[in-house]
C-alpha positions as CSV (number, residue, x, y, z in Angstrom):
1,M,-15.4,-9.5,29.6
2,G,-12.9,-6.7,30.2
3,K,-12.3,-6.3,26.5
4,D,-16.0,-6.2,25.8
5,L,-16.5,-3.4,28.3
6,D,-13.6,-1.5,26.8
7,S,-15.2,-1.8,23.4
8,I,-18.5,-0.4,24.6
9,A,-16.8,2.5,26.3
10,K,-14.7,3.3,23.2
11,T,-17.9,3.2,21.0
12,R,-19.6,5.7,23.3
13,R,-16.7,8.1,23.2
14,Y,-16.4,7.7,19.4
15,L,-20.1,8.5,19.0
16,R,-19.7,11.7,21.0
17,R,-16.9,12.9,18.8
18,N,-18.0,11.7,15.3
19,G,-21.8,11.3,15.3
20,L,-24.1,8.4,14.5
21,K,-23.2,7.8,10.8
22,R,-19.5,7.3,11.3
23,T,-20.1,5.4,14.5
24,V,-22.4,2.9,12.7
25,S,-19.7,2.4,10.0
26,A,-17.0,1.9,12.6
27,V,-19.2,-0.6,14.5
28,M,-20.0,-2.5,11.3
29,E,-16.4,-2.8,10.5
30,R,-15.5,-4.1,14.0
31,I,-18.3,-6.7,13.7
32,S,-17.6,-7.8,10.2
33,A,-13.8,-7.9,10.5
34,P,-13.0,-10.0,13.6
35,K,-9.8,-11.2,12.0
36,Y,-8.2,-7.9,12.9
37,A,-8.5,-8.8,16.6
38,E,-7.6,-12.5,16.4
39,F,-4.3,-13.0,18.2
40,N,-2.7,-15.3,20.7
41,F,0.6,-14.2,22.2
42,T,3.0,-17.2,22.3
43,P,5.6,-17.2,25.1
44,L,9.1,-18.3,24.3
45,T,9.9,-22.0,24.5
46,E,12.6,-23.4,26.6
47,A,14.5,-24.3,23.4
48,E,14.3,-20.7,22.2
49,I,15.5,-19.3,25.5
50,K,18.4,-21.7,25.6
51,I,19.5,-20.6,22.1
52,M,19.4,-17.0,23.2
53,Q,21.3,-17.7,26.4
54,E,24.0,-19.4,24.5
55,Y,24.4,-16.6,22.0
56,E,27.7,-14.7,22.5
57,F,27.8,-11.0,21.8
58,V,31.2,-9.8,20.8
59,N,30.9,-6.4,22.3
60,P,27.5,-6.1,23.9
61,A,26.1,-2.5,24.0
62,K,24.8,-1.3,27.4
63,I,21.1,-0.5,27.1
64,S,19.6,2.0,29.6
65,I,15.8,1.7,30.1
66,L,14.1,4.9,31.4
67,V,11.0,4.7,33.6
68,P,9.4,7.9,34.8
69,A,7.2,6.8,37.7
70,Y,4.4,8.6,39.5
71,R,2.2,6.9,42.2
72,T,2.6,3.6,40.3
73,N,0.4,0.7,41.3
74,P,2.9,-1.5,43.4
75,T,1.7,-4.7,41.7
76,F,2.3,-3.2,38.2
77,F,5.7,-1.9,39.3
78,R,6.8,-5.3,40.6
79,E,5.8,-6.9,37.3
80,L,7.7,-4.2,35.4
81,L,10.8,-5.0,37.5
82,D,10.3,-8.7,37.0
83,S,10.2,-8.2,33.2
84,V,13.4,-6.2,33.2
85,I,15.3,-8.4,35.5
86,G,14.1,-11.4,33.5
87,Q,15.8,-10.2,30.3
88,I,17.9,-12.8,28.6
89,Y,20.3,-10.1,27.5
90,P,22.3,-9.2,30.6
91,C,23.9,-5.8,29.8
92,W,21.3,-3.3,30.9
93,E,20.6,-0.5,33.2
94,L,17.2,0.5,34.6
95,V,16.8,4.2,35.5
96,I,13.7,5.0,37.5
97,A,12.8,8.7,38.1
98,D,10.1,8.7,40.8
99,A,8.0,11.8,41.4
100,S,5.5,10.1,43.7
101,G,6.5,12.1,46.7
102,N,7.0,9.0,48.9
103,N,9.4,6.1,49.2
104,D,7.0,3.2,48.4
105,L,8.7,2.3,45.1
106,E,12.2,2.7,46.5
107,A,11.4,0.1,49.1
108,I,10.4,-2.3,46.3
109,V,13.5,-1.6,44.3
110,D,15.7,-2.4,47.4
111,E,14.0,-5.8,47.5
112,Y,15.0,-6.5,43.9
113,R,18.7,-5.4,44.0
114,G,19.8,-8.8,45.2
115,K,18.4,-10.4,42.0
116,L,20.7,-8.4,39.7
117,S,23.5,-9.9,37.7
118,Q,27.0,-8.3,37.5
119,E,26.3,-6.7,34.1
120,S,23.0,-5.1,35.2
121,S,22.0,-2.3,37.6
122,I,19.1,-0.2,38.8
123,V,19.4,3.5,39.3
124,Y,16.6,5.0,41.5
125,L,16.1,8.7,41.5
126,T,13.8,10.5,44.0
127,L,12.5,13.7,42.3
128,A,11.7,16.6,44.5
129,N,8.8,17.7,42.3
130,N,6.5,16.3,39.7
131,D,7.3,18.5,36.7
132,G,5.5,16.4,34.2
133,I,6.4,13.4,32.1
134,S,8.9,15.1,29.9
135,E,10.9,16.8,32.6
136,N,10.8,13.7,34.8
137,T,12.0,11.6,31.9
138,N,14.8,14.1,31.2
139,M,16.0,13.6,34.8
140,A,16.3,9.8,34.1
141,L,17.9,10.6,30.7
142,E,20.6,12.7,32.3
143,A,21.5,9.9,34.7
144,A,21.6,7.1,32.0
145,T,25.0,5.8,31.1
146,G,24.1,3.3,28.4
147,D,25.1,3.3,24.7
148,Y,21.4,3.1,23.8
149,I,18.3,4.2,25.6
150,G,14.9,2.6,25.6
151,L,11.6,3.9,27.0
152,L,9.3,1.9,29.3
153,D,6.1,3.2,30.8
154,H,5.7,2.6,34.6
155,D,2.8,0.1,34.2
156,D,3.9,-1.9,31.1
157,V,6.2,-4.9,30.7
158,L,8.8,-6.2,28.3
159,T,9.0,-9.7,26.9
160,P,12.1,-11.7,28.1
161,D,13.7,-11.5,24.6
162,A,13.2,-7.7,24.2
163,L,16.8,-6.6,24.9
164,F,18.2,-9.6,23.2
165,Y,16.8,-8.6,19.8
166,V,17.6,-5.0,20.4
167,G,21.2,-6.0,21.2
168,R,21.3,-8.1,18.0
169,A,20.1,-5.2,15.9
170,I,22.8,-3.0,17.5
171,E,25.5,-5.6,16.9
172,K,24.5,-5.9,13.2
173,S,24.4,-2.3,12.1
174,A,24.4,0.1,15.0
175,P,21.2,2.0,13.9
176,V,20.1,5.3,15.4
177,L,16.5,4.1,16.0
178,I,15.2,0.7,16.9
179,Y,11.5,-0.3,17.5
180,S,9.5,-3.5,17.8
181,D,5.9,-4.8,17.4
182,E,3.7,-4.6,20.5
183,D,0.4,-5.8,21.9
184,K,-2.0,-4.9,24.6
185,T,-2.7,-6.8,27.8
186,D,-5.3,-6.5,30.6
187,A,-4.5,-5.3,34.1
188,G,-3.6,-8.8,35.3
189,L,-1.4,-9.7,32.4
190,K,-3.7,-12.6,31.6
191,T,-5.0,-11.7,28.1
192,F,-3.0,-10.4,25.2
193,Y,-4.7,-8.8,22.3
194,E,-4.6,-6.2,19.5
195,A,-1.2,-7.1,18.2
196,N,0.4,-4.1,16.4
197,R,2.4,-5.5,13.6
198,K,4.4,-2.5,12.4
199,K,6.0,-1.4,9.2
200,K,9.6,-0.4,8.4
201,L,10.2,3.4,8.6
202,N,7.5,5.1,6.5
203,L,7.6,8.9,6.7
204,D,4.1,9.7,5.5
205,L,2.7,7.0,7.8
206,I,4.5,8.1,10.9
207,L,3.2,11.7,10.3
208,T,-0.4,10.3,10.5
209,N,0.1,8.3,13.7
210,N,2.8,7.3,16.1
211,Y,2.9,3.7,15.0
212,I,6.4,3.3,16.3
213,C,5.3,3.9,19.9
214,H,6.6,0.9,22.0
215,F,9.3,-0.5,22.3
216,C,11.4,2.4,21.1
217,V,15.2,2.5,21.6
218,M,17.5,5.3,20.4
219,K,21.3,6.0,20.4
220,A,22.1,7.6,23.7
221,D,23.9,10.6,22.2
222,V,21.0,11.3,19.9
223,M,18.3,11.1,22.6
224,K,20.4,13.2,25.0
225,G,20.9,15.8,22.3
226,L,17.2,16.0,21.5
227,K,15.8,15.7,25.1
228,F,12.1,15.6,25.8
229,R,10.1,18.8,25.5
230,K,7.6,19.8,28.2
231,E,5.3,21.5,25.8
232,F,4.6,18.2,24.2
233,D,3.7,16.3,27.4
234,G,1.6,13.3,26.6
235,A,3.0,13.1,23.1
236,Q,6.7,13.6,24.1
237,D,7.6,10.2,22.7
238,F,6.0,11.1,19.3
239,D,7.8,14.4,19.3
240,I,11.3,13.0,20.0
241,I,10.7,10.2,17.4
242,L,9.8,12.8,14.7
243,R,12.8,14.9,15.5
244,C,15.1,11.8,15.5
245,I,13.7,10.8,12.1
246,A,14.3,14.3,10.8
247,G,18.0,13.8,11.5
248,L,18.5,10.4,9.9
249,K,20.7,10.1,6.9
250,D,18.5,7.5,5.3
251,D,15.9,4.8,6.2
252,T,18.6,2.2,7.0
253,E,19.4,4.1,10.3
254,A,15.9,3.0,11.6
255,I,15.4,-0.7,12.3
256,H,12.0,-2.4,12.8
257,I,12.1,-5.7,14.8
258,S,9.1,-7.7,13.6
259,R,8.5,-9.4,16.9
260,I,6.3,-8.4,19.9
261,L,8.7,-7.3,22.5
262,Y,6.4,-5.0,24.6
263,H,3.0,-5.5,26.4
264,W,1.0,-2.3,26.8
265,R,-1.1,-2.6,29.9
266,C,-4.7,-1.5,29.6
267,H,-6.6,-0.3,32.7
268,S,-9.1,2.5,33.4
269,E,-6.6,5.3,33.5
270,S,-4.4,4.4,30.6
271,T,-4.6,5.9,27.1
272,A,-4.4,2.4,25.7
273,V,-8.1,1.8,26.7
274,N,-9.5,5.2,27.5
275,T,-8.5,7.6,24.8
276,D,-10.3,10.4,26.5
277,S,-8.2,10.0,29.7
278,K,-5.5,12.3,28.3
279,Q,-7.1,14.4,25.6
280,Y,-4.2,16.8,25.7
281,A,-1.9,14.0,24.5
282,Y,-3.7,14.0,21.1
283,E,-3.6,17.7,20.9
284,N,0.1,17.7,21.6
285,G,0.5,14.9,19.0
286,K,-1.0,17.2,16.5
287,L,1.4,20.0,17.6
288,A,4.4,17.6,17.1
289,V,3.4,16.9,13.5
290,E,2.9,20.6,12.9
291,D,6.3,21.3,14.4
292,Y,7.8,18.7,12.0
293,I,6.2,20.2,8.9
294,K,7.1,23.7,10.0
295,N,10.8,22.7,10.3
296,R,10.7,21.1,6.9
297,G,9.3,24.3,5.4
298,W,6.1,22.7,4.1
299,N,3.0,24.8,3.5
300,A,0.4,22.5,5.0
301,R,-2.1,22.1,7.8
302,V,-2.7,19.2,10.2
303,E,-6.2,18.0,11.3
304,H,-7.5,15.3,13.7
305,M,-9.0,12.3,12.0
306,S,-12.1,10.5,13.4
307,H,-10.0,8.1,15.6
308,L,-8.0,10.0,18.2
309,G,-4.2,9.9,17.8
310,F,-4.5,9.9,13.9
311,Y,-3.8,13.0,11.8
312,R,-4.2,14.1,8.2
313,I,-1.9,16.6,6.5
314,T,-3.4,18.8,3.7
315,Y,-0.8,20.5,1.5
316,E,-1.2,24.0,0.0
317,P,-1.3,24.3,-2.9
318,D,-0.4,20.7,-3.5
319,I,2.1,18.0,-2.2
320,F,4.4,18.3,-5.2
321,S,5.2,22.0,-4.7
322,N,6.0,21.2,-1.0
323,R,7.9,18.0,-1.4
324,P,10.3,17.5,-4.3
325,E,10.8,13.8,-3.5
326,V,7.2,12.9,-4.1
327,G,6.6,11.9,-7.7
328,I,3.2,10.2,-7.6
329,V,0.1,10.3,-5.4
330,A,-2.3,7.4,-5.9
331,G,-5.7,6.7,-4.5
332,P,-8.1,3.7,-4.1
333,V,-10.0,2.1,-7.0
334,Y,-13.4,0.7,-6.1
335,K,-15.8,-1.8,-7.7
336,G,-19.0,-2.7,-6.1
337,G,-18.3,-0.6,-3.0
338,K,-15.0,-2.4,-2.3
339,I,-11.4,-1.7,-3.0
340,I,-10.0,-3.6,-6.0
341,S,-6.8,-1.7,-6.3
342,G,-4.9,1.4,-5.2
343,A,-2.0,1.0,-2.7
344,M,0.3,-1.8,-3.8
345,K,3.5,-3.4,-2.9
346,R,6.3,-3.3,-5.4
347,D,5.4,-6.7,-6.8
348,G,1.8,-5.5,-7.5
349,T,0.1,-7.0,-4.5
350,V,-2.9,-4.9,-3.6
351,M,-2.6,-3.9,0.0
352,Y,-6.3,-3.3,1.0
353,K,-8.1,-5.4,-1.5
354,G,-11.7,-6.2,-0.6
355,L,-12.1,-3.6,2.1
356,P,-15.5,-1.9,1.9
357,K,-15.5,1.8,1.2
358,G,-15.5,3.8,4.5
359,F,-13.7,1.1,6.4
360,S,-10.2,1.8,7.8
361,G,-8.8,-1.7,8.1
362,Y,-6.1,-3.1,10.3
363,M,-4.8,-0.4,12.7
364,H,-6.8,2.1,10.6
365,R,-3.9,2.0,8.0
366,A,-6.2,1.8,5.0
367,A,-7.4,5.3,5.9
368,L,-4.0,6.9,6.3
369,M,-1.6,8.5,3.9
370,Q,1.6,6.5,3.5
371,Q,4.4,5.7,1.2
372,V,3.8,2.6,-0.9
373,G,5.6,0.5,-3.5
374,A,3.2,1.4,-6.3
375,G,-0.2,2.9,-7.0
376,D,-2.9,2.2,-9.5
377,V,-2.6,4.4,-12.7
378,R,-6.4,4.6,-12.8
379,N,-6.5,6.9,-9.8
380,M,-3.3,8.9,-9.8
381,M,-1.7,12.4,-9.7
382,I,1.8,12.8,-11.1
383,R,4.2,15.7,-10.8
384,P,4.9,17.7,-14.0
385,E,8.4,16.2,-14.4
386,L,6.8,12.8,-15.0
387,Q,4.3,13.9,-17.6
388,E,6.4,12.9,-20.6
389,L,6.9,9.5,-19.1
390,W,3.2,9.2,-18.5
391,D,2.3,10.2,-22.0
392,K,4.7,7.8,-23.7
393,E,4.5,4.8,-21.4
394,V,1.1,4.9,-19.7
395,V,-1.4,6.5,-22.1
396,P,-0.8,4.3,-25.1
397,K,-1.1,1.1,-23.0
398,M,-4.2,2.3,-21.2
399,Q,-5.8,2.8,-24.6
400,E,-5.2,-0.8,-25.5
401,K,-8.0,-3.4,-24.8
402,G,-7.2,-5.9,-22.2
403,C,-4.6,-3.7,-20.5
404,D,-3.0,-5.2,-17.4
405,Y,-3.4,-2.3,-15.0
406,T,-1.4,-3.9,-12.2
407,E,1.6,-4.6,-14.5
408,L,1.4,-1.1,-16.0
409,S,1.1,0.5,-12.6
410,V,4.1,-1.3,-11.1
411,A,6.2,-0.5,-14.2
412,F,5.3,3.2,-14.2
413,C,5.9,3.6,-10.4
414,E,9.3,1.7,-10.7
415,Q,10.4,4.1,-13.4
416,A,9.5,7.0,-11.1
417,R,11.4,5.4,-8.3
418,L,14.5,5.0,-10.5
419,R,14.3,8.8,-11.1
420,G,14.5,9.3,-7.3
421,Y,10.8,9.8,-6.5
422,V,8.6,8.1,-3.9
423,V,5.0,7.1,-4.3
424,V,2.4,8.3,-1.7
425,Y,-1.0,6.6,-1.2
426,D,-3.8,9.0,-0.3
427,P,-7.0,7.1,0.6
428,Q,-9.1,10.3,0.1
429,L,-7.9,11.0,-3.4
430,E,-10.8,11.2,-5.9
431,K,-10.3,9.5,-9.3
432,M,-8.0,11.6,-11.4
433,H,-7.5,9.5,-14.6
C-alpha cells in the first residue's frame, strides 16, 4: 500500500512539471513494464555468513563510515547502528557528526558501545551548529582515521556483508573509488524494492545522473583532499564523486561491486520517495555537472530532463570538437515504433531492444547518453578522422543486399576503439545515415 501511495504522489508531481502528454507516456510505461519493479531482496544464508566469517584478510584496511546526523528518528538511528555493528567485516570505524542540538543520539550511542569488537569503534561528535550537510560531513571527515571512507545517510542501513565486499575489493586492487548496487526499503524495513543494478564506471552516464550514489567508498586521502563543498549541499555526494572521477588515471581505479549492499529508506521527507522535498538538491546536481564540464574546458550546456535528478549535456558546436576521445555517436533505430537496434554491447547484443519510442526503460537509462560497446551504423555520426575508414569499410558493405548490420556495426566500432576512440549512445540522435 505504501509503494502505491508513493507512486500516486510521484505521478502528481511529474504531471505538474512535465504536462499531460509526457505523464501519460510515463504512466503507460510503468503499467506495461512491471518487470522493472519485480524484485525480492534475499538475505544472506547461514552458510554464506560462515564462509565470510572464516575468510582471512592478510592486512585488512580500516574503513571509516561517515554519518552526518540531524534530528534523526531514534528508531531509524538504532537500525543504522545495528546494521553497522552487525557487519561481518570487523575493521571499521563509525564517525557520527550530530548537529541536532541535543544529546538524544549520544545516549543511544552509549548503549551500543558495549557491543563493539576490539577492531571496531564509534566516534561521536556533537556539533555546535548545523552548518548544512557538507560542512557537517566535513567535520566527520576530519575526525576519520580509516584507510578508506564510506558515506551512510542517517536513516539508511547497510547489509551485513557490505564492508566484507568492500574490504575484498581493497585487498584485490586498492582502487580509489568503490561502489555497490542498492535498493529502496519502506520506513519499517519490511519491503525492499526498486533494485538499482549499476554499471561499471561510465563517464557519459554519470554525467546524466548520479547512478553511483550508495554505497560509495573512497580512499581516505582522496576524500580528505577533495572535501565536501557547501555550495553543492543536497548534491554534495554527486559533486565529490565527479571530482574524484576527474582525477582517476583510468577506469580500473573505480570498482563496481555488483551486489546490493545498501538499503535506501523511503519515508515522507526523504528524496528517495519525495523528489520535491529537496528541489535544491537537483539544482545543485546540475551545478555539479556544469562545474565538471567547465573544468574540462568543454563548450556545452546542461539541462534538466523530465525526471528530476537526470541531466542532458548539449555540446556546442558538437561533441567531437569538445571531446577528442569520442569517435562515434550512435542513436536508436526504430521499426514499428519500437527499438530494434542502437546501443549495443561489444558482442552486438542490442541493449534496449523492443522498448517503445518515448519510453525510458530501467532506471531511465534508455533515455540517457552513455558510453557503449557499439552503435548501429544506420544511425551514426562519426568524427572526420574516421571518415576514410567509414568510406572503405562501411559504405561498400551497406550497399550490399542482405548486409548484416549488427556484424558491420560491431566491426566498425571495434576499429574505432582500436584507434583509441570511445562510442557514445545518444537516444535523441535523429537518423544520420
